[in-house]
C-alpha positions, 0 to 999 in steps of 0.5 A, a space after each residue: 170147370 163144369 157149369 150147368 145153367 137151366 132156365 125155367 128150372 122149377 115147375 112154374 106152379 112150384 116156383 110161384 109157391 116158393 116166390 110167394 112164400 119168400 115175398 110174404 110180409 111175414 118172411 124174416 130177413 136178417 141184415 148182413 154184409 156181402 162176402 168179402 174176398 177170402 184172402 184170394 186174389 181175384 182170378 180175373 181182372 174185373 170191373 167194377 171193383 169190390 165194394 163192401 155193402 149191406 145185404 139181407 139174408 134168410 138161412 133155411 138151413 145153417 152152416 151146422 145143417 140145422 133147420 132154421 126156418 118154417 120154409 125148410 120143406 120147400 128147400 128139401 123139395 128143391 134138394 130132391 130136384 137137385 138129386 141131393 144126397 144131403 143139403 149142407 146149407 140153404 140161404 137166401 140173399 137179398 141184395 139192395 140196389 146200387 147206383 153203379 154195379 158193385 162186385 162182392 168178394 171172391 169166395 167159395 161157399 163152403 170151405 170145410 167138410 162136415 162128413 169126410 164120407 160126403 162127396 164133393 160139394 156142389 153149389 146151386 144158385 136159384 135166381 128168384 127174380 130177374 134183374 141186371 145183377 149177375 154171378 161172376 165165375 173165376 173163368 169170367 163167365 157171367 150168369 145173369 139173374 133171370 127168374 127161375 134160372 139155376 146155375 150149378 157148379 163145384 164148390 171149389 169154383 171161386 165166384 162173386 156177385 155183381 149188384 143190380 142197378 135196375 130194381 130194388 132187390 136181387 134175390 137168390 137162393 144159394 144151396 150147398 149140397 152133396 150129390 
């Protein structure tokens, strides 16, 4: 499993523009739920266990590849930094604080191909703020939520999130793309 982690990934000026846009009062968040296990057996024994909880999201580019947001130009710029041939989906997740750490469901982010000529899909998770939440991969690797950190891995890698207990909101940008 090839996992790439880069700290201070985006230029600080560009990252701050993105973060200010996301944190603006006009930014639209929609209520959803944390992904449930997708019929997969947890690849590793984990503590804490999965708990169904609310989260908020903002789809820049939806599952059909349609632009859903005025901020999509910011996402295309990030796609350029990823050397993405095509952005399949770009979604921001806002997880609320929990009293105890809680895992989401084990999943892959995108389970079908839009175009059979596309290369294998990659996942890029950009952490918008620092907190004690993390992303957990099927091999047991934990990627802590650190502002302006990106983790990149193949879409076939099962993963989940763990909620934060230290600040009100954990914000991550999740991009599915083709190289």
